[in-house]
C-alpha positions as CSV (number, residue, x, y, z in Angstrom):
1,M,48.1,-7.5,-90.8
2,T,49.8,-10.8,-91.8
3,E,52.3,-12.1,-89.2
4,L,56.0,-11.1,-89.8
5,L,58.2,-14.2,-89.6
6,T,61.9,-15.0,-90.3
7,I,62.8,-17.5,-93.1
8,S,63.6,-20.2,-90.5
9,Q,60.3,-19.7,-88.8
10,I,58.4,-20.0,-92.1
11,R,60.5,-23.0,-93.1
12,R,59.7,-24.7,-89.8
13,R,55.9,-24.1,-90.0
14,A,55.8,-25.0,-93.7
15,Q,56.7,-28.6,-92.8
16,D,53.1,-28.9,-91.7
17,G,51.6,-27.2,-94.8
18,F,51.0,-23.8,-96.2
19,V,52.0,-20.7,-94.2
20,T,50.6,-17.3,-94.7
21,A,53.2,-14.7,-93.5
22,R,55.2,-11.6,-94.3
23,L,59.0,-12.0,-94.8
24,H,61.6,-9.3,-94.6
25,A,64.9,-10.1,-96.3
26,Q,67.9,-8.8,-98.3
27,V,68.5,-9.7,-101.9
28,E,71.7,-11.7,-102.2
29,S,71.4,-12.1,-106.0
30,A,68.8,-11.6,-108.7
31,S,69.2,-13.0,-112.2
32,A,67.1,-13.5,-115.3
33,K,66.8,-17.1,-116.4
34,A,64.8,-19.3,-118.7
35,T,63.4,-22.8,-118.6
36,R,64.5,-25.4,-121.2
37,E,61.3,-24.4,-123.1
38,G,62.5,-20.8,-123.2
39,K,60.0,-19.5,-120.6
40,P,61.6,-16.5,-118.8
41,Y,61.7,-16.2,-115.0
42,C,63.6,-14.3,-112.4
43,E,65.5,-16.2,-109.7
44,I,66.1,-14.2,-106.5
45,S,68.2,-15.4,-103.5
46,L,67.0,-13.9,-100.2
47,A,68.7,-13.8,-96.9
48,D,67.9,-12.7,-93.3
49,A,70.0,-13.0,-90.1
50,C,69.4,-16.7,-89.8
51,D,68.6,-18.4,-93.1
52,R,68.2,-18.0,-96.8
53,M,65.8,-19.1,-99.6
54,T,65.3,-18.8,-103.3
55,L,62.3,-17.1,-104.9
56,R,61.4,-17.9,-108.5
57,V,59.2,-15.3,-110.2
58,W,57.6,-16.3,-113.5
59,D,56.9,-13.8,-116.2
60,N,53.1,-13.9,-115.7
61,H,53.4,-12.9,-112.0
62,P,52.1,-9.3,-111.2
63,D,55.4,-8.4,-109.6
64,Y,57.6,-9.9,-112.3
65,K,58.7,-6.4,-113.6
66,L,59.4,-5.2,-110.0
67,C,61.4,-8.3,-109.2
68,S,63.4,-8.2,-112.4
69,A,64.5,-4.7,-111.5
70,L,65.9,-5.7,-108.1
71,Q,69.6,-5.3,-107.4
72,D,71.9,-7.2,-105.1
73,R,71.6,-6.0,-101.5
74,D,68.1,-4.5,-102.0
75,F,65.7,-5.0,-99.0
76,V,62.2,-6.4,-99.7
77,E,59.1,-7.7,-98.1
78,I,57.4,-10.8,-99.5
79,D,53.8,-11.1,-98.3
80,G,51.9,-14.3,-99.2
81,E,51.7,-18.1,-98.9
82,F,54.8,-20.2,-98.4
83,A,55.2,-24.0,-98.8
84,Q,57.8,-26.7,-99.0
85,H,58.3,-27.8,-102.6
86,Q,59.6,-31.4,-103.0
87,Q,62.2,-30.3,-105.5
88,F,63.0,-26.7,-104.8
89,G,62.5,-26.5,-101.0
90,L,60.8,-23.5,-99.4
91,E,59.0,-21.4,-102.0
92,A,56.4,-18.6,-102.0
93,R,53.0,-18.7,-103.7
94,S,50.3,-16.1,-104.3
95,W,52.5,-13.3,-103.0
96,K,53.2,-9.6,-103.4
97,S,56.3,-7.6,-102.7
98,R,57.5,-4.1,-101.8
99,N,60.8,-2.4,-100.9
100,L,61.5,-1.9,-97.2
101,V,61.8,1.5,-95.6
102,S,64.9,2.6,-93.5
103,D,63.4,1.6,-90.1
104,E,62.5,-1.8,-91.3
105,I,65.9,-2.3,-92.8
106,A,67.6,-1.4,-89.5
107,T,65.4,-3.9,-87.6
108,L,66.1,-6.6,-90.1
109,L,69.9,-6.0,-90.0
110,A,69.8,-6.2,-86.2
111,G,68.4,-9.7,-86.3
112,P,65.5,-11.3,-84.4
113,P,65.4,-10.5,-80.6
114,E,66.2,-14.1,-79.5
115,L,69.3,-14.2,-81.8
116,R,70.5,-10.8,-80.6
117,S,70.1,-11.8,-77.0
118,K,72.0,-15.1,-77.5
119,Q,74.9,-13.6,-79.4
120,S,75.2,-10.8,-76.9
121,A,75.3,-13.3,-74.0
122,D,77.9,-15.4,-75.9
123,S,80.0,-12.3,-76.6
124,T,79.9,-11.4,-72.9
125,F,80.8,-15.0,-71.9
126,I,83.8,-15.0,-74.2
127,I,85.1,-11.7,-72.7
128,Q,84.5,-13.0,-69.1
129,T,86.2,-16.4,-69.9
130,V,89.3,-14.7,-71.4
131,A,89.6,-12.6,-68.2
132,T,90.0,-15.9,-66.2
133,I,93.1,-17.1,-68.2
134,S,95.9,-17.0,-65.7
135,D,98.8,-17.0,-68.2
136,P,99.4,-13.2,-68.8
137,R,100.8,-13.9,-72.3
138,L,97.8,-15.9,-73.5
139,R,95.3,-13.6,-71.7
140,G,97.0,-10.5,-73.2
141,M,96.8,-12.0,-76.7
142,C,93.1,-12.8,-76.4
143,E,92.3,-9.4,-75.0
144,L,94.2,-7.6,-77.7
145,F,92.4,-9.6,-80.4
146,L,89.0,-8.8,-78.9
147,K,90.0,-5.1,-78.6
148,D,91.4,-4.8,-82.2
149,F,88.9,-7.1,-84.0
150,G,85.9,-7.4,-81.7
151,D,83.4,-5.7,-84.0
152,R,84.5,-7.7,-87.0
153,F,84.5,-10.9,-84.9
154,R,80.9,-10.3,-83.9
155,R,79.9,-10.0,-87.6
156,T,81.7,-13.2,-88.8
157,A,80.1,-16.5,-89.7
158,A,81.7,-19.8,-88.6
159,A,81.2,-21.2,-92.0
160,R,79.7,-20.4,-95.4
161,N,77.3,-23.2,-95.5
162,Y,77.4,-26.1,-93.0
163,H,77.3,-24.7,-89.5
164,H,76.7,-21.4,-87.8
165,A,76.6,-19.9,-91.3
166,R,75.2,-16.6,-90.2
167,R,76.3,-13.2,-89.0
168,G,77.7,-13.7,-85.5
169,G,77.9,-17.4,-85.9
170,L,81.6,-17.5,-85.0
171,V,80.8,-15.9,-81.7
172,E,78.2,-18.6,-81.0
173,H,80.5,-21.4,-82.0
174,T,83.5,-20.0,-80.0
175,A,81.5,-19.5,-76.8
176,Q,80.0,-23.0,-76.9
177,M,83.5,-24.5,-77.5
178,M,84.8,-22.6,-74.5
179,R,81.9,-23.9,-72.3
180,V,82.9,-27.5,-73.3
181,A,86.6,-26.8,-72.6
182,L,85.8,-25.5,-69.1
183,V,83.9,-28.7,-68.4
184,L,86.7,-31.0,-69.8
185,G,89.5,-29.2,-68.0
186,P,88.8,-30.6,-64.5
187,L,88.3,-34.1,-65.9
188,Y,91.7,-34.3,-67.7
189,S,94.5,-32.9,-65.6
190,Q,97.0,-33.0,-68.5
191,L,95.1,-30.3,-70.3
192,N,96.5,-26.7,-70.1
193,V,93.1,-25.0,-70.1
194,D,94.6,-21.5,-70.5
195,L,96.2,-22.7,-73.8
196,L,93.0,-24.6,-74.9
197,L,90.8,-21.5,-74.3
198,A,93.2,-19.3,-76.3
199,G,93.4,-21.8,-79.1
200,I,89.6,-21.9,-79.2
201,L,89.4,-18.1,-79.6
202,F,92.1,-18.1,-82.3
203,H,91.4,-21.4,-84.2
204,D,89.0,-19.8,-86.7
205,A,90.2,-16.2,-86.4
206,G,91.3,-16.2,-90.0
207,K,87.6,-16.5,-90.9
208,L,87.3,-12.8,-90.1
209,W,88.6,-12.5,-93.7
210,E,87.1,-15.6,-95.2
211,N,83.6,-15.4,-93.8
212,H,83.1,-11.7,-92.8
213,L,79.8,-10.0,-93.3
214,P,79.4,-6.3,-93.8
215,E,77.6,-4.0,-91.4
216,D,74.7,-3.5,-93.9
217,G,74.0,-7.0,-95.2
218,F,73.8,-10.7,-94.8
219,T,76.0,-11.7,-97.8
220,M,79.5,-13.0,-97.3
221,G,81.7,-11.4,-99.9
222,F,85.0,-12.7,-101.0
223,D,88.3,-11.3,-99.7
224,E,91.5,-11.7,-101.7
225,R,93.5,-12.4,-98.5
226,G,91.0,-15.1,-97.5
227,E,91.1,-16.7,-101.0
228,L,94.9,-16.7,-101.3
229,M,95.8,-17.7,-97.8
230,G,92.9,-19.6,-96.1
231,H,91.8,-19.1,-92.5
232,I,94.4,-21.4,-91.0
233,S,97.3,-19.5,-92.6
234,I,95.7,-16.1,-91.7
235,G,95.2,-17.3,-88.1
236,L,98.9,-18.2,-87.8
237,E,99.9,-14.8,-89.2
238,L,97.5,-13.0,-86.9
239,V,98.9,-14.7,-83.8
240,N,102.4,-13.8,-84.7
241,T,101.4,-10.2,-85.5
242,L,99.6,-9.8,-82.1
243,W,102.5,-11.5,-80.3
244,R,105.0,-9.0,-81.7
245,K,102.7,-6.2,-80.8
246,L,102.5,-7.3,-77.2
247,Q,106.3,-7.8,-77.0
248,T,106.9,-4.2,-75.9
249,E,110.1,-3.6,-74.0
250,E,108.1,-3.6,-70.7
251,N,106.3,-6.9,-71.5
252,G,109.5,-8.4,-72.8
253,R,111.2,-7.9,-69.4
254,A,108.1,-9.0,-67.4
255,W,107.9,-12.3,-69.4
256,E,111.6,-13.1,-69.3
257,N,111.5,-15.5,-66.4
258,L,108.0,-16.9,-66.8
259,A,107.4,-20.6,-67.1
260,P,106.8,-22.1,-69.5
261,P,109.1,-20.0,-71.7
262,S,107.3,-17.4,-73.8
263,E,108.5,-18.9,-77.1
264,D,107.1,-22.3,-76.1
265,C,103.8,-20.6,-75.3
266,R,103.6,-19.0,-78.7
267,L,104.6,-22.2,-80.5
268,H,102.0,-24.3,-78.8
269,L,99.3,-21.8,-79.6
270,L,100.3,-21.8,-83.2
271,H,100.1,-25.6,-83.3
272,L,96.5,-25.5,-82.0
273,I,95.5,-23.3,-85.0
274,A,97.6,-25.3,-87.5
275,S,96.2,-28.7,-86.5
276,H,92.6,-28.0,-85.6
277,H,91.1,-29.6,-88.8
278,G,92.6,-32.9,-87.4
279,D,93.9,-34.3,-90.7
280,M,96.0,-33.0,-93.6
281,Q,93.4,-34.1,-96.1
282,F,91.0,-31.6,-94.5
283,G,93.4,-28.7,-94.7
284,S,95.6,-28.8,-91.6
285,P,99.4,-28.7,-92.4
286,V,100.0,-30.9,-89.3
287,Y,98.2,-33.5,-87.2
288,P,97.2,-32.7,-83.6
289,K,100.3,-33.6,-81.5
290,T,99.4,-32.3,-78.0
291,P,96.5,-33.0,-75.7
292,E,95.2,-29.5,-76.2
293,A,95.4,-29.8,-80.0
294,M,93.5,-33.0,-79.9
295,A,90.9,-31.7,-77.5
296,L,90.4,-28.6,-79.6
297,H,89.9,-30.6,-82.8
298,Y,87.2,-32.8,-81.3
299,I,85.4,-30.0,-79.5
300,D,85.3,-28.0,-82.7
301,N,84.1,-31.0,-84.7
302,M,81.4,-32.0,-82.1
303,D,79.9,-28.5,-81.8
304,A,79.8,-28.1,-85.6
305,R,78.0,-31.4,-86.1
306,L,75.5,-31.0,-83.3
307,E,74.7,-27.6,-84.8
308,M,74.1,-29.3,-88.1
309,F,71.6,-31.7,-86.4
310,A,69.8,-28.8,-84.7
311,A,69.5,-26.9,-88.0
312,G,68.6,-30.0,-89.9
313,Y,65.6,-30.8,-87.7
314,L,64.2,-27.4,-88.7
315,T,65.2,-27.2,-92.4
316,A,65.5,-30.8,-93.8
317,K,62.7,-32.5,-95.6
318,P,60.7,-34.7,-93.2
319,L,60.7,-38.4,-94.4
320,T,58.6,-39.5,-91.4
321,D,57.6,-37.9,-88.1
322,R,61.1,-38.7,-86.7
323,I,63.3,-39.1,-89.7
324,F,64.6,-36.3,-91.9
325,D,66.5,-36.1,-95.2
326,R,70.3,-36.1,-95.0
327,V,72.1,-32.8,-94.3
328,R,75.6,-32.7,-95.7
329,P,78.3,-33.3,-94.6
330,L,76.6,-35.6,-92.1
331,P,76.8,-39.2,-93.2
332,G,73.1,-40.2,-93.4
333,N,69.5,-39.3,-92.8
334,L,68.7,-37.5,-89.5
335,V,66.7,-39.2,-86.7
336,K,65.3,-37.3,-83.8
337,S,66.9,-37.8,-80.4
338,L,65.2,-40.0,-77.8
339,E,63.1,-37.8,-75.6
340,K,64.6,-37.1,-72.2
341,F,63.2,-39.1,-69.3
342,V,60.8,-37.1,-67.1
343,V,60.3,-38.1,-63.5
344,S,56.6,-38.4,-62.7
345,E,55.3,-36.1,-60.0
346,K,52.9,-38.8,-58.8
């Protein structure tokens, strides 16, 4: 039987030539189209847990009728040859298709084992890191968020396109940002690490409505709240809502004499969310005005861009052995890193 690969694995191997493989994916969209000469074809957007590709089915293909009948969110297998097209990117040639059965669908939705393992470890790391926050107000906010929205959080992408744009991508992004913050904390004594960690957890919390994926698919839908408010505004509202929920009579009394004052704590957390894009032209209503806000902005930006490099080395068109085509929004072509020095055992 032909080897079963993910879209990313096929894309990686196709950089060296034709790849014969089976692919399991969900139909994001299927539409009838025609060339300028009037020749009909079907264009199908396919997605799995890590990547997506477009399949063009011409009217003389044996499976044209089957593919023309596909509906959004159907699950299919494509078995055949794959290659990188100079204009269209990854494409399939000499292939056949069939619908997936229920067991295959469940396996596909769960994602490849290595991704499941990574996201599970990242989720555990976030929970463990939150437990180390010493400020009871910030720790309580984070724990309440994970309790009330944990399942949704674990299905949310960090972005629609540029970085961590996959189910669970926000968990990966958040965990890596927390790791960086824990390294920076001892180096910069002016940083309130409790506040920085809470800000990292909440900075993209509004994306639970902007970039949320359903339990049974890989397609990010559109949410009216996300469209009308945007993730920064939603994140601010969410923090205020959770803060009020925590302000029970018992907590209110317990927090009365804490330093810094509780209202200052809430205000600084809101500032981290509001300013994390770093500049008003990129959507933040204010600039970063505290050390924690500035650190959050740069940690966020760095992790997003390094993820773009990592993905670009796997998906971008190779221009030479070490140079790859530009991946937006990065400013130019990608060049491979210098290999790490290895100490000789001699």
